[in-house]
C-alpha positions as CSV (number, residue, x, y, z in Angstrom):
1,M,54.7,-37.6,39.7
2,K,57.5,-35.5,38.5
3,N,55.7,-35.1,35.1
4,I,52.8,-33.6,37.2
5,S,54.6,-31.4,39.3
6,Y,56.7,-30.0,36.4
7,K,53.5,-29.2,34.5
8,F,51.9,-27.4,37.4
9,N,55.4,-25.7,37.9
10,K,55.0,-24.2,34.4
11,F,51.5,-23.5,34.7
12,L,52.4,-21.3,37.8
13,N,55.3,-19.8,36.2
14,V,52.9,-18.6,33.0
15,A,50.2,-17.2,35.5
16,F,52.2,-15.5,37.9
17,K,53.7,-13.8,35.0
18,I,50.6,-11.8,34.3
19,L,49.4,-11.8,37.7
20,F,52.6,-10.1,39.0
21,L,52.8,-7.8,36.2
22,F,49.3,-6.5,37.1
23,I,50.5,-5.6,40.9
24,L,53.8,-4.3,39.1
25,I,51.8,-2.0,37.1
26,G,49.2,-0.7,40.0
27,S,52.4,-0.2,42.1
28,V,54.2,2.0,39.6
29,E,50.9,4.1,38.9
30,Y,50.7,4.9,42.5
31,F,53.1,7.5,42.1
32,N,50.9,9.2,39.3
33,K,47.6,8.3,41.0
34,E,48.4,9.0,45.0
35,E,51.1,11.7,44.5
36,P,53.3,10.3,47.4
37,D,55.3,13.4,48.8
38,N,59.2,13.0,47.8
39,T,59.9,14.6,51.1
40,I,63.4,14.9,52.8
41,I,62.2,12.3,55.0
42,S,62.1,9.6,52.3
43,R,65.3,10.8,51.0
44,Y,66.9,9.9,54.6
45,F,65.1,6.5,54.5
46,I,66.6,6.0,51.0
47,I,70.2,6.7,52.1
48,I,69.8,4.4,55.2
49,T,68.7,1.5,53.1
50,I,71.5,2.1,50.3
51,T,74.1,2.2,53.1
52,L,72.6,-0.9,55.0
53,V,72.7,-3.2,51.6
54,G,76.2,-1.3,50.7
55,A,77.5,-2.6,54.0
56,T,75.9,-6.1,53.9
57,Y,77.0,-6.4,50.1
58,Y,80.5,-5.5,51.2
59,G,80.2,-7.7,54.4
60,L,79.5,-10.5,52.1
61,K,81.9,-9.9,49.1
62,N,84.8,-9.6,51.8
63,K,83.8,-12.8,53.8
64,Y,83.0,-11.3,57.0
65,K,81.5,-13.8,59.5
66,K,77.9,-14.2,58.3
67,S,76.7,-14.2,62.3
68,L,78.2,-10.9,62.3
69,I,76.7,-9.7,59.4
70,V,73.4,-11.2,60.8
71,T,73.7,-10.0,64.2
72,V,74.2,-6.1,62.6
73,I,71.0,-6.2,60.6
74,L,69.0,-7.8,63.6
75,M,70.3,-5.0,65.6
76,S,69.6,-2.7,62.8
77,A,65.7,-3.9,62.5
78,L,65.6,-3.2,66.2
79,I,66.6,0.2,66.1
80,I,64.4,1.0,63.3
81,R,61.2,-0.4,65.4
82,F,62.0,1.1,68.2
83,L,62.1,4.8,66.2
84,W,59.0,3.9,64.5
85,F,57.4,3.1,68.2
86,Y,58.8,6.6,69.3
87,N,57.6,8.4,66.6
88,I,53.8,7.9,67.2
89,D,51.5,7.1,70.1
90,S,49.1,5.2,68.3
91,I,45.5,4.2,69.7
92,P,43.2,1.6,68.9
93,V,40.6,2.6,66.4
94,G,37.4,0.7,64.6
95,D,37.5,-3.0,65.5
96,F,40.7,-2.7,67.4
97,N,39.1,-0.1,69.4
98,R,36.0,-2.4,70.0
99,M,38.0,-5.4,70.8
100,F,40.1,-3.3,73.5
101,I,36.8,-2.0,75.2
102,C,35.5,-5.3,75.1
103,A,38.2,-6.8,76.9
104,G,37.9,-4.4,79.8
105,D,34.2,-5.5,79.9
106,F,35.2,-9.2,80.0
107,L,37.6,-8.4,82.7
108,D,34.8,-6.8,84.8
109,G,33.0,-10.0,84.3
110,Y,30.6,-9.3,81.4
111,T,30.8,-11.6,78.2
112,D,27.3,-10.2,76.6
113,M,29.5,-9.4,73.8
114,F,30.2,-12.7,72.9
115,K,26.5,-13.7,72.9
116,D,23.5,-13.5,70.9
117,T,24.0,-10.9,67.8
118,A,26.3,-8.8,69.8
119,Y,29.5,-7.9,67.5
120,M,32.0,-10.6,68.7
121,A,29.2,-13.0,68.5
122,R,28.7,-11.8,64.7
123,F,32.6,-12.0,64.2
124,P,33.9,-14.9,66.5
125,H,37.2,-14.4,64.7
126,M,37.7,-11.6,67.1
127,S,37.3,-13.5,70.4
128,M,40.7,-14.5,71.0
129,T,41.9,-11.2,70.3
130,V,39.6,-9.9,73.0
131,L,41.1,-12.6,75.4
132,Y,44.4,-11.6,74.7
133,F,44.0,-8.1,75.1
134,A,41.9,-8.6,78.5
135,L,45.0,-10.7,79.6
136,I,47.3,-7.5,79.0
137,R,44.9,-5.2,80.7
138,G,44.9,-7.5,83.6
139,T,48.5,-7.8,83.8
140,F,49.8,-4.4,82.7
141,S,49.1,-0.9,84.0
142,N,50.0,0.6,81.0
143,P,48.4,-1.9,78.3
144,L,48.8,-0.1,75.2
145,L,52.0,0.6,75.7
146,A,52.6,-3.2,76.6
147,I,50.8,-4.2,73.3
148,R,53.4,-2.4,71.0
149,L,56.2,-3.7,72.6
150,I,55.2,-7.1,72.5
151,N,54.4,-6.4,68.8
152,I,58.2,-5.3,68.1
153,V,59.0,-8.5,69.5
154,L,56.8,-10.5,67.7
155,S,58.3,-8.5,64.3
156,M,61.8,-9.4,65.3
157,F,60.7,-12.8,65.3
158,N,59.2,-12.5,62.0
159,V,62.5,-11.2,60.7
160,V,64.3,-14.4,62.3
161,L,61.6,-16.8,60.8
162,L,61.7,-15.6,57.3
163,F,65.9,-16.1,57.4
164,F,65.5,-19.9,58.2
165,I,62.5,-20.0,55.5
166,A,64.8,-18.5,53.2
167,K,67.5,-21.1,54.2
168,E,65.1,-23.9,53.8
169,V,63.8,-22.7,50.2
170,F,67.3,-21.7,49.0
171,D,70.0,-23.5,51.0
172,D,72.1,-20.6,50.3
173,E,73.2,-18.7,53.3
174,N,73.8,-15.5,51.4
175,K,70.3,-15.3,50.2
176,S,68.9,-16.0,53.7
177,I,71.0,-12.9,54.6
178,W,69.4,-10.6,52.1
179,V,65.9,-11.5,53.1
180,C,66.9,-10.9,56.8
181,L,67.6,-7.5,55.5
182,I,64.9,-7.0,53.2
183,S,62.7,-8.2,56.0
184,A,64.4,-5.8,58.7
185,L,63.5,-3.0,56.4
186,Y,60.2,-4.2,55.0
187,P,57.8,-1.1,55.4
188,P,54.4,-3.2,56.4
189,M,56.2,-5.2,59.1
190,I,57.2,-2.2,60.7
191,A,54.2,0.0,60.2
192,Y,51.8,-2.6,62.0
193,N,54.3,-2.7,64.9
194,N,51.9,0.3,66.1
195,V,48.7,-1.1,65.2
196,Y,46.6,-3.1,67.9
197,C,45.4,-5.8,65.2
198,S,45.6,-9.7,65.4
199,E,47.8,-9.9,62.8
200,N,50.9,-9.3,64.6
201,I,50.4,-12.4,66.5
202,A,49.3,-14.2,63.7
203,V,51.9,-13.7,61.3
204,P,54.8,-15.3,63.6
205,L,52.6,-18.5,64.1
206,L,52.0,-18.6,60.5
207,L,56.2,-18.2,59.5
208,L,56.4,-20.9,62.1
209,S,53.7,-23.1,60.5
210,I,55.2,-22.5,57.0
211,W,59.2,-23.3,58.2
212,M,58.3,-26.6,59.8
213,F,56.1,-27.5,56.7
214,L,59.1,-27.0,54.4
215,K,61.3,-28.8,56.8
216,T,58.7,-31.9,56.4
217,F,60.4,-32.2,52.7
218,N,63.8,-32.3,53.6
219,K,65.7,-35.4,52.4
220,N,65.9,-38.3,54.7
221,N,63.9,-36.2,57.5
222,S,63.0,-38.9,60.1
223,K,60.8,-36.3,61.8
224,K,58.7,-35.4,58.9
225,F,55.3,-36.6,60.8
226,L,56.3,-34.7,64.1
227,L,57.2,-31.6,62.1
228,L,54.0,-31.9,60.0
229,F,51.9,-32.3,63.1
230,S,53.3,-29.2,64.7
231,S,52.9,-27.3,61.7
232,G,49.3,-28.0,61.9
233,I,49.2,-27.0,65.3
234,S,51.0,-23.6,64.8
235,L,48.7,-23.0,62.1
236,C,45.9,-23.8,64.1
237,I,46.8,-21.0,66.8
238,T,47.5,-18.6,63.7
239,H,43.6,-19.1,62.9
240,L,42.5,-18.5,66.5
241,F,43.5,-15.3,65.7
242,R,43.5,-14.5,62.1
243,P,40.9,-16.7,59.9
244,I,43.4,-17.7,57.2
245,G,44.2,-21.3,58.1
246,Y,41.3,-22.5,55.5
247,V,43.4,-21.1,53.1
248,M,46.6,-22.4,53.9
249,I,45.3,-26.1,54.8
250,I,44.2,-26.3,51.0
251,A,47.5,-25.0,49.7
252,Y,49.7,-28.0,51.9
253,I,47.1,-30.3,50.9
254,M,47.8,-29.5,47.4
255,Y,51.5,-29.1,47.8
256,I,51.6,-32.7,49.3
257,F,49.3,-34.4,46.6
258,I,51.3,-32.5,43.2
259,Y,55.0,-32.3,44.6
260,F,55.7,-35.2,47.3
261,K,57.5,-37.8,46.0
262,D,55.9,-40.8,47.6
263,N,52.9,-43.2,47.3
264,I,49.4,-41.9,47.6
265,K,48.9,-43.8,50.8
266,T,52.0,-42.0,52.5
267,K,50.3,-38.6,50.9
268,I,46.8,-39.4,52.4
269,V,48.0,-39.6,55.9
270,M,50.2,-36.8,56.1
271,N,47.2,-34.8,54.7
272,L,45.1,-36.2,57.3
273,L,47.5,-35.9,59.9
274,M,47.7,-31.9,58.9
275,V,44.2,-31.5,59.0
276,L,43.7,-33.4,62.2
277,A,46.2,-31.1,63.6
278,F,44.4,-28.0,62.8
279,V,41.3,-29.3,63.6
280,I,41.1,-30.9,66.9
281,P,43.1,-27.6,68.8
282,L,40.5,-25.5,67.0
283,V,37.5,-27.6,68.0
284,G,38.9,-28.1,71.6
285,V,39.7,-24.2,72.3
286,S,36.0,-23.4,70.5
287,Y,34.0,-25.7,72.8
288,T,36.4,-24.9,76.2
289,L,34.8,-21.1,75.5
290,I,31.4,-22.6,75.3
291,G,31.8,-24.7,78.5
292,L,33.0,-21.9,80.2
293,N,30.4,-19.6,79.4
294,I,32.5,-17.2,77.6
295,T,31.0,-17.9,74.0
296,E,27.9,-18.9,72.9
297,N,28.8,-20.6,69.2
298,P,31.9,-22.3,67.7
299,L,34.6,-19.5,66.6
300,W,33.9,-21.1,62.9
301,H,30.1,-20.0,62.9
302,G,29.2,-16.5,63.6
303,T,25.7,-15.1,63.9
304,E,26.3,-13.3,60.8
305,P,26.4,-14.9,57.8
306,P,29.8,-15.3,55.3
307,S,27.5,-14.3,52.8
308,I,27.5,-10.9,54.0
309,S,31.1,-10.4,53.7
310,I,30.7,-11.9,50.0
311,L,28.1,-9.2,49.2
312,K,30.5,-6.3,50.3
313,G,32.8,-7.9,47.9
314,T,30.8,-7.7,45.3
315,N,29.6,-4.2,45.3
316,L,31.0,-2.8,42.5
317,E,30.2,0.9,43.6
318,S,32.5,0.5,46.8
319,G,35.4,-1.5,45.0
320,G,34.3,-4.6,46.9
321,R,35.3,-3.0,49.7
322,W,33.1,-2.6,53.3
323,N,30.3,-0.1,52.8
324,Q,27.6,0.9,54.8
325,D,24.5,-0.1,52.5
326,D,25.9,-3.7,52.8
327,S,26.3,-3.6,56.3
328,E,23.2,-2.5,57.4
329,L,21.3,-5.7,55.8
330,F,21.9,-7.6,58.8
331,D,19.8,-5.7,60.6
332,E,17.2,-4.7,57.8
333,Y,16.3,-8.4,58.2
334,D,16.1,-8.2,62.4
335,R,19.5,-10.0,62.4
336,D,17.8,-13.0,61.4
337,Y,20.5,-15.8,60.4
338,E,18.5,-17.6,57.6
339,K,16.7,-14.3,56.2
340,V,20.0,-12.4,55.8
341,D,21.8,-15.2,54.4
342,K,19.0,-15.7,51.8
343,A,18.7,-11.8,51.1
344,A,22.3,-11.2,50.8
345,K,22.7,-14.2,48.2
346,E,19.6,-12.9,45.9
347,V,21.8,-9.6,45.8
348,I,25.0,-11.3,45.0
349,K,23.5,-13.2,42.1
350,K,22.0,-10.1,40.9
351,R,24.8,-8.3,40.9
352,L,26.8,-11.3,38.8
353,T,24.3,-11.9,36.6
354,E,23.2,-8.2,35.5
355,N,26.2,-6.3,35.4
356,S,28.2,-7.5,32.2
357,P,30.9,-9.3,31.7
358,K,33.5,-6.6,30.9
359,D,32.3,-4.6,33.9
360,L,32.8,-7.6,36.1
361,L,36.4,-8.2,34.6
362,K,37.0,-4.7,35.2
363,F,35.9,-4.5,38.5
364,Y,38.1,-7.9,40.0
365,T,40.8,-7.2,38.0
366,L,41.0,-3.4,39.9
367,K,40.2,-5.1,43.1
368,Y,42.9,-7.7,42.6
369,V,45.3,-5.3,41.9
370,N,43.9,-2.8,44.8
371,Q,44.3,-5.4,47.3
372,W,48.3,-5.9,46.7
373,Y,49.5,-2.6,45.2
374,T,49.9,-0.3,48.4
375,G,53.4,-0.8,49.5
376,D,52.5,-0.4,53.3
377,F,49.4,-2.6,53.1
378,G,47.5,0.2,54.9
379,G,50.0,-0.1,58.0
380,F,50.7,3.5,58.3
381,Y,47.2,4.5,57.8
382,W,45.9,2.0,60.5
383,S,49.0,3.5,63.0
384,E,47.6,7.1,62.7
385,D,44.1,7.1,62.2
386,G,42.4,8.7,65.0
387,L,45.1,10.7,66.5
388,D,44.0,14.1,65.0
389,E,41.1,13.6,67.5
390,A,42.1,11.6,70.1
391,Y,44.6,13.9,71.6
392,N,41.8,15.4,73.9
393,K,40.6,11.7,74.9
394,T,42.0,11.2,78.5
395,D,41.0,7.7,78.7
396,Y,43.4,6.7,76.0
397,L,46.2,9.2,77.3
398,D,46.3,8.1,80.7
399,M,46.8,4.6,79.6
400,M,49.9,5.8,77.8
401,G,51.0,8.1,80.6
402,K,51.1,11.2,78.5
403,N,49.8,14.5,78.9
404,E,49.4,15.2,75.1
405,G,49.6,12.8,72.3
406,E,52.8,12.9,69.6
407,M,53.1,12.0,66.2
408,F,56.9,13.6,64.8
409,I,56.5,12.4,61.7
410,R,53.4,11.5,59.7
411,L,54.8,8.8,57.5
412,S,51.9,8.2,55.6
413,K,52.6,11.1,54.0
414,E,56.5,12.3,54.2
415,G,57.5,8.6,54.0
416,D,55.2,7.2,51.2
417,F,57.6,7.9,48.3
418,Y,60.1,5.7,50.1
419,T,57.6,3.0,51.1
420,Q,56.4,2.7,47.5
421,L,59.7,2.7,45.9
422,F,60.9,-0.1,48.5
423,F,57.7,-2.2,47.5
424,A,58.3,-1.5,43.9
425,I,61.8,-2.6,43.6
426,V,60.7,-5.9,45.6
427,L,58.2,-6.5,43.2
428,L,60.1,-5.9,40.3
429,L,62.8,-8.7,41.5
430,S,59.8,-10.8,42.3
431,Y,58.3,-10.5,39.0
432,T,62.0,-11.0,37.3
433,G,62.5,-14.4,39.1
434,L,59.6,-15.9,36.9
435,Y,62.0,-15.4,34.0
436,R,64.7,-17.3,35.9
437,K,62.7,-20.1,37.5
438,N,62.7,-22.6,34.0
439,K,66.4,-22.5,34.6
440,I,66.4,-23.1,38.2
441,K,64.0,-25.6,39.4
442,N,63.3,-24.8,43.2
443,Y,59.9,-26.5,43.6
444,K,60.0,-25.8,47.4
445,I,59.3,-22.1,45.8
446,D,56.0,-23.0,44.5
447,I,54.1,-23.4,47.9
448,F,54.2,-19.5,48.1
449,Y,52.6,-19.3,44.8
450,I,50.1,-21.4,45.8
451,I,49.5,-19.3,48.9
452,F,49.4,-16.0,47.0
453,C,46.8,-17.6,44.9
454,G,44.3,-18.9,47.7
455,I,44.6,-15.7,49.6
456,S,44.3,-13.7,46.3
457,L,41.1,-15.5,45.5
458,Q,39.8,-15.2,48.9
459,C,40.0,-11.7,48.8
460,L,38.3,-11.4,45.5
461,I,35.1,-13.4,46.8
462,T,35.2,-11.6,50.2
463,E,35.4,-8.0,51.4
464,S,38.5,-6.6,50.6
465,Q,40.7,-4.5,52.9
466,D,44.6,-3.4,52.4
467,R,45.3,-5.0,55.7
468,Y,43.9,-8.4,54.8
469,T,46.6,-9.3,52.7
470,Y,49.5,-8.2,55.6
471,P,49.8,-11.4,56.7
472,F,51.1,-12.3,53.3
473,S,52.8,-9.6,52.3
474,W,56.3,-11.1,53.1
475,L,55.8,-13.6,50.1
476,F,57.3,-11.0,48.1
477,I,60.6,-11.1,50.3
478,I,61.0,-14.8,49.7
479,L,60.1,-14.3,45.9
480,S,62.4,-11.5,45.2
481,M,65.2,-13.8,46.1
482,T,64.4,-16.0,42.6
483,A,65.8,-13.1,40.5
484,F,69.3,-14.2,41.7
485,S,71.5,-17.1,40.9
486,S,72.0,-19.8,43.1
487,N,74.4,-22.1,44.3
488,V,72.0,-25.2,44.1
489,N,69.6,-26.4,41.6
490,K,67.0,-28.3,42.9
491,D,64.4,-30.5,40.9
492,S,62.8,-32.8,43.1
493,T,60.5,-32.9,46.4
494,G,60.7,-34.9,49.7
495,G,59.7,-38.3,50.4
496,K,61.8,-41.3,50.2
497,N,63.0,-40.4,46.7
498,G,65.0,-37.0,48.1
499,G,64.5,-33.6,48.7
500,T,64.0,-30.2,47.9
């Protein structure tokens, strides 16, 4: 089994030297393509970042208490998030706005939005977010403010969880502290705090699942089955808010079979436990909602077939992103599931067979790069979207308790040089680490490469948006630490023979 894990590790190393190079080139090319503003704001951000990095380096070198260093980093992270909070009065737009409105309708006793071919029935993965928004709207007099403040709390959890995940992966407290610092400053994990999206709930739950999964493989762990089950439940709740659980389940199963050093029976039991922990709550919640007459169909079965998303993902003209023509196919066939599914598959087949292999290769390469290369993963766009037109919309302004809207700094323009530079450096470190990987055999790190492959494949197949990879943007924070030497050299994984 060690031979299999070693060979797969080598395969990942070679593959990612190619995959990460494409993203790195795209990230650097952004400076020519998008012409980011090298404003005084970006320069201030660079100075602040250098100051915090220098202070952390000084503290570690001079052996300050590590608890003190972490506390200072967390306080800095909180201050930065509150500054972004006060900078802009974001409003819900697009699907976020639709979910927010539906939450109000639900409080008024309506559930039509979850029935037949209404929007939430077409995309049932939004259902739990609607109910979450309804809870917030029913509890707080200023729900928009409350959601953004809750997002800050959840974002701080992300920073803490990444610190503990790094400790599990590297067993190196210094590296964990650097991960904590990068997480505190990481642009997408700040930008999305002002966005009314379900990813803000899903990401900390996903990180919690991964942390518990990694702890399962610690040497002589007597609670590995409990941790694995808990990891599956946390992943299920993640999936209820953002449908990324299937990718993660496949990644977990692969990792257990390839890397876990135990007999096949134990591996099967572990995988079954993980799958059951994921499936049982998902089924339970789904049919509870149906039993309460809130929803009409299971949460995994929308009244719009998944082939529509794949159809959008194969549109060469739109770059595999949302487009009006493919979206209208649902209405063209009178919202009949079978007819729509059949028509979508015919168009998909036509696109994949009639376009030349060269054009398809170019299309999917660009789609892959465009999915990952943007430093904020679309966070600043969604934070600022609609504000220029919305300041006169008294319904939102009343909820925010303001007479007029505010946006002191437009970071999508004035901060994008810093954002992209920060991301390019993290990417470069992740790429550099691939050339140290053969000398430092830490097989726990491979779970992150497997996850990256999984979500990348999903985004290549389906409709693409910058936001869809945001829940996995933190991967580069962990992977950036592979560029540096470690205090330990790990070459085994889990089970009765030891752990990573």
